[in-house]
SEDOLUM-129943 format. One line per 5 residues: number of its first residue (from 1); for each residue x, y, z of C-alpha. Coordinates in steps of 0.02 Angstrom, whole numbers, plus 32768, in hexadecimal, padded with zeros to 4 digits. Example, Ala and Ser with C-alpha at 12.3 -4.5 7.8 and 13.67 -1.06 7.14 Angstrom:
<atoms>
1) 8267 7F1F 8186; 82AC 7FCB 8165
</atoms>
This chain:
<atoms>
1) 7C77 8554 7E41; 7D32 8530 7E30; 7D1F 8496 7EA0; 7C8B 845A 7E38; 7CEB 8470 7D95
6) 7D82 8418 7DDE; 7D18 8387 7E1A; 7CC2 837B 7D70; 7D6A 837C 7D17; 7DAB 82F3 7D8A
11) 7D14 8285 7D6D; 7D25 82A0 7CB2; 7DDC 826F 7CBB; 7DB4 81D2 7D1D; 7D21 819C 7CB2
16) 7D52 81D7 7C04; 7E01 818F 7BFA; 7DDB 80FE 7B85; 7DDB 806E 7B6C; 7DC9 8028 7C1C
21) 7DD0 7F70 7C49; 7E40 7F5B 7BB3; 7EED 7F0B 7BA8; 7F81 7F7A 7BD7; 7FEC 7F78 7B38
26) 8090 7F93 7B96; 806D 7F0B 7C17; 80C2 7E64 7C19; 80E2 7DD7 7C93; 8195 7D99 7C95
31) 81A5 7CE4 7CCE; 8249 7CC7 7D2A; 821C 7C1C 7D70; 819F 7B96 7D3C; 8151 7BA0 7DEA
36) 80FE 7C43 7DB5; 8082 7BDE 7D4C; 8033 7BA2 7DEF; 8012 7C57 7E1F; 7FEC 7CAE 7D79
41) 7FAD 7C4E 7CE2; 8010 7C5E 7C40; 7FBD 7CDA 7BCB; 7F74 7D43 7C59; 7F48 7DF5 7C25
46) 7F61 7E93 7C8E; 7EC9 7F04 7C7A; 7EB2 7FBD 7C9D; 7E1E 7FE7 7D0E; 7E33 80A5 7D1A
51) 7EAE 8133 7D11; 7EC3 81EC 7D37; 7F17 81E0 7DE2; 7FB8 823C 7E0C; 8006 81AD 7E72
56) 7F94 811D 7E9E; 7FB6 80B7 7F3C; 7F77 8044 7FC4; 7EEB 7FDA 7F77; 7E75 7F7A 7FEA
61) 7DE6 7F07 7FB5; 7D40 7F1B 8012; 7CEB 7E72 800A; 7C48 7EB4 8056; 7C18 7F1C 7FBF
66) 7C8F 7ED2 7F3F; 7CF7 7F6C 7F1C; 7DA9 7FAB 7F27; 7DE6 8047 7F80; 7E91 8094 7F5E
71) 7EED 8138 7F7E; 7F2A 81C1 7F0C; 7FA9 8203 7F88; 7FDB 82AC 7F3A; 7F29 82C1 7EF8
76) 7EE7 82B0 7FAC; 7E5A 823B 7F7A; 7E1F 818A 7F97; 7DD6 813D 7EFA; 7D59 80B0 7EEB
81) 7D4F 8030 7E60; 7CC9 7FAD 7E43; 7C9A 7F42 7DAE; 7BEE 7F94 7DAA; 7C1D 804B 7DC1
86) 7CD0 8057 7D83; 7D40 80DB 7DD1; 7CFE 8167 7E41; 7D3E 81DA 7ECB; 7D10 8191 7F75
91) 7D5B 820E 7FF1; 7DA9 82BA 7FD7; 7E11 82F5 802D; 7E4E 824F 806C; 7EE0 8286 80DA
96) 7EE1 8300 816C; 7E46 8354 81AD; 7E28 83D0 811F; 7E88 8426 8094; 7F40 83F7 8088
101) 7FAF 845C 80FB; 8054 84AD 80C5; 80EB 843C 80CB; 809B 83A0 8081; 80CE 835B 7FD7
106) 8053 82CA 7FE1; 7FC5 82F4 805A; 7F4E 8263 803A; 7F3A 81B6 8082; 7FB5 8133 8049
111) 7FA5 807B 807A; 7EF5 803A 809D; 7ED1 7F93 80F1; 7E3A 7F35 8135; 7E0E 7F74 81E2
116) 7D8B 7F62 8268; 7CDD 7F2A 8233; 7C9C 7FA6 81B2; 7D3D 800A 81B0; 7DE7 8010 815C
121) 7E90 8041 81A1; 7EEA 80D1 814C; 7F9C 8110 8152; 7F71 81CA 8152; 7FFC 823D 8114
126) 7F9A 82DD 8134; 7F72 82AD 81E8; 801C 8259 8202; 7FBF 81CB 8254; 7F6F 8120 8242
131) 7EB4 8136 8233; 7E15 80CF 8224; 7D95 8106 81A1; 7CDF 80D1 81AD; 7CA7 8088 8106
136) 7BF3 80C2 811B; 7C0D 8174 815C; 7CC3 8191 8125; 7CE3 81DA 81D2; 7D97 81CC 820C
141) 7DD9 8198 82B7; 7E91 81AF 82E4; 7EDD 8113 8331; 7F98 8135 8341; 7FD5 81E9 8337
146) 8082 81F8 8384; 811D 81A3 83C9; 816F 81E4 8469; 8108 8284 845C; 813E 82AD 83AA
151) 80D9 82A1 830A; 80FE 821B 828B; 814D 8249 81E5; 80C7 8208 816E; 808B 8156 818E
156) 8094 80F7 80EB; 8057 8043 80F4; 8003 7FCD 816F; 7FFE 7F14 8198; 7F97 7EBC 821D
161) 7FE5 7E29 827A; 7F87 7D8C 82AB; 7F6D 7DCE 835C; 7F1B 7E6C 8318; 7FB2 7EDC 8333
166) 7FC3 7F69 82B4; 8071 7F7F 8269; 80A0 8011 81F9; 812F 806D 81A4; 8156 8126 81B5
171) 81C6 816F 812C; 81BF 822B 8107; 8171 8221 8059; 80DC 828D 8086; 814B 8322 80B6
176) 819B 83A5 8047; 8256 8389 804E; 8244 82D9 8093; 82CD 82C2 8117; 82F5 837C 810F
181) 8243 83B3 8134; 8234 842B 81C8; 8195 83CD 81F5; 81F1 8329 820F; 81F1 82FE 82CA
186) 8226 8248 82CB; 82E0 822C 82B4; 82C4 817B 8276; 825F 8149 81DE; 821C 80BB 8244
191) 81B8 801C 8243; 813B 801C 82D3; 80B8 7FB0 8323; 8025 7FF9 8381; 7FDE 7FBC 8426
196) 7F23 7FB6 8442; 7F29 8056 84AA; 7F6C 80BA 8416; 8023 80BC 8448; 80AC 809C 83C8
201) 8144 802D 83E1; 81DB 8049 836F; 8212 7F9D 8335; 828C 7FC9 82A8; 82E4 8073 82A3
206) 8373 804F 822B; 8326 804B 817D; 833E 80E3 810C; 8291 80E3 80B9; 8223 8055 80F9
211) 8186 8046 8090; 8119 7FAC 8076; 8109 7F1E 80F1; 80B4 7E77 8103; 80B2 7DD8 816C
216) 80D0 7D25 8137; 8033 7CB7 8145; 8070 7C6F 81EC; 8095 7D1E 822F; 8147 7CF0 825C
221) 819C 7D5C 81D8; 8187 7E16 81B4; 81BC 7E59 810A; 81E4 7F13 80F3; 8210 7F68 804F
226) 8291 7FF4 804A; 8270 8072 7FBF; 8321 80B5 7FB8; 8371 80B7 7F0A; 841B 80A2 7F5D
231) 83E0 8008 7FBD; 8341 7FC6 7F6E; 8320 7F2C 7FD8; 829B 7EC4 802B; 82C7 7E9D 80DF
236) 8289 7E06 8140; 827F 7DF6 81FE; 824E 7D70 8279; 81BB 7DA8 82E5; 81DC 7D72 8398
241) 8156 7D3C 8416; 8174 7DE5 846A; 8142 7E3D 83C7; 81F2 7E7C 83A6; 825C 7E60 830A
246) 82F4 7DF0 8301; 836D 7DA8 8280; 8364 7E37 8202; 8398 7DFE 8155; 838A 7E33 809F
251) 8301 7DCD 804B; 8321 7E1A 7F9F; 839A 7E9E 7F61; 8358 7EF9 7EC7; 83D5 7F89 7EC8
256) 842A 7F50 7E28; 8383 7F57 7DCC; 8364 8010 7DF2; 8368 806F 7D4E; 82FB 80D9 7CDB
261) 82D3 803A 7C7C; 8287 7FF0 7D1B; 8218 8078 7D67; 81ED 8066 7E1E; 823C 802F 7EC2
266) 8210 7FB2 7F4A; 8169 7FF5 7F88; 80C7 7F9D 7FB3; 80BE 7EE1 7FC9; 804A 7E51 7FED
271) 8064 7D9B 801D; 7FFA 7D0F 7FD6; 7FAF 7C77 802D; 8049 7C0D 8005; 80C4 7C8D 8048
276) 80FE 7CD2 7FA0; 812E 7D8A 7FAA; 80E8 7E02 7F26; 8143 7EA9 7F30; 8153 7F4A 7ED0
281) 8202 7F67 7E91; 8267 7FA6 7DFE; 8201 7F7B 7D62; 8160 7F43 7DB5; 8123 7EBB 7E2A
286) 81A8 7E3A 7E58; 816B 7D90 7E92; 81D7 7D27 7F06; 81C4 7C7C 7F55; 81CA 7C76 8014
291) 8282 7C4A 8002; 82A4 7CE7 7F9D; 82B0 7C96 7EF1; 8279 7D08 7E62; 81DF 7CC3 7E0B
296) 81A8 7D51 7D9B; 818B 7E09 7D78; 80EB 7E64 7D4A; 810C 7EFF 7CE2; 808E 7F86 7CB4
301) 8105 8000 7C5F; 810B 8073 7CF5; 8131 806E 7DAF; 80BC 8006 7E1B; 80A3 8045 7ECB
306) 8039 7FC0 7F1F; 7FC9 7F2A 7F09; 7F40 7EC3 7F5B; 7EDE 7E25 7F3B; 7E22 7E33 7F2C
311) 7D91 7E18 7EB6; 7CFB 7DA4 7ECB; 7D66 7D0A 7EF0; 7DFD 7D65 7F38; 7E76 7D36 7EAC
316) 7E76 7DD8 7E47; 7F15 7E3D 7E5F; 7EF9 7EF9 7E5D; 7F91 7F68 7E3A; 7F9C 8023 7E59
321) 8012 8051 7DCC; 8044 8109 7DCE; 7FB0 8161 7D79; 7F44 80C8 7D5F; 7EEF 8032 7DB0
326) 7F08 7F89 7D5C; 7EDF 7ED5 7D84; 7F03 7E23 7D52; 7EBF 7D79 7D84; 7F2B 7D03 7DEB
331) 7F1B 7C54 7E32; 7F38 7C82 7EE8; 7EED 7CE1 7F79; 7F3E 7D58 7FF4; 7F83 7D16 8097
336) 7F01 7D19 8123; 7EC3 7DC9 8149; 7EB8 7DF3 8202; 7E45 7E70 8255; 7E9A 7EEF 82C7
341) 7E82 7EE3 8382; 7E02 7F5A 83CA; 7E51 8001 83F7; 7E2A 8047 84A2; 7E4C 80F9 8469
346) 7E40 815E 83CB; 7E15 8213 83A6; 7D9A 8249 8323; 7DDF 82A8 828F
</atoms>
């Protein structure tokens, strides 16, 4: 009965918070360069699609079905949004293999990305793994579960390279106490890539809190956000033919912008078809040219965790903004989306 009442209350919260598909009064788009007009039309409105989440994250557009999935990480749910049905709960619990275990501050899934045919990839805090989730059955298959015999901290976000390699970040945000958690087994908060037999390769061990990541359209540059208020940066790396990282450099330093007036930190990111970088940061979504020039800032009045392009023609930008899901139309598409290589192994969960 308690579970039924809780589910009813949640559905009421998601459906009764009105008005939906209405402008967000606090939202604004700050134009820092005229080039932004080629990406977002002047006068564009940010609209609220739903609310009631504790901390929304990791949106992914499902073209075959025309709907969006995204995580509520501490709420341990994956939500679904569509134009026809609005906002609903799609999978609960989303992380782990059952009720949240002790020691987890955020037990749900985090980043979600397109996966194998009929599946999505999920950075699963509760399982401390990268998983594949079947869209039809919602069954979960673990793909990458450990590095050098030790569990990951709490995989956070995912990107798929042109060759199908899965890359992901592993900060400790899912664990109580973060770096001081007794559950933490990996010394590094690393950036990894996964081989097709389910083994992880540590490619960047030196970042304090690596978070979002994405590839340039040609696949030659990897961007990684660092959600550290003392060093709030986006890093850029050359991707070598051997699938290692070289020439580490700061693409953008947002540390000076960190303040209560600018909620949020570098978090989720996406790259558009022209190589522009759209990244969470202090104040909202920062938009940069491929050369790192600031073009604009999308504010919603609260922290924005992540973003993804989608919609019927692929040009709608969906933002997971703290407790709510919002969207706005753009003039661009995402960089090419790559399917992951077939995994030879993977345990059911």
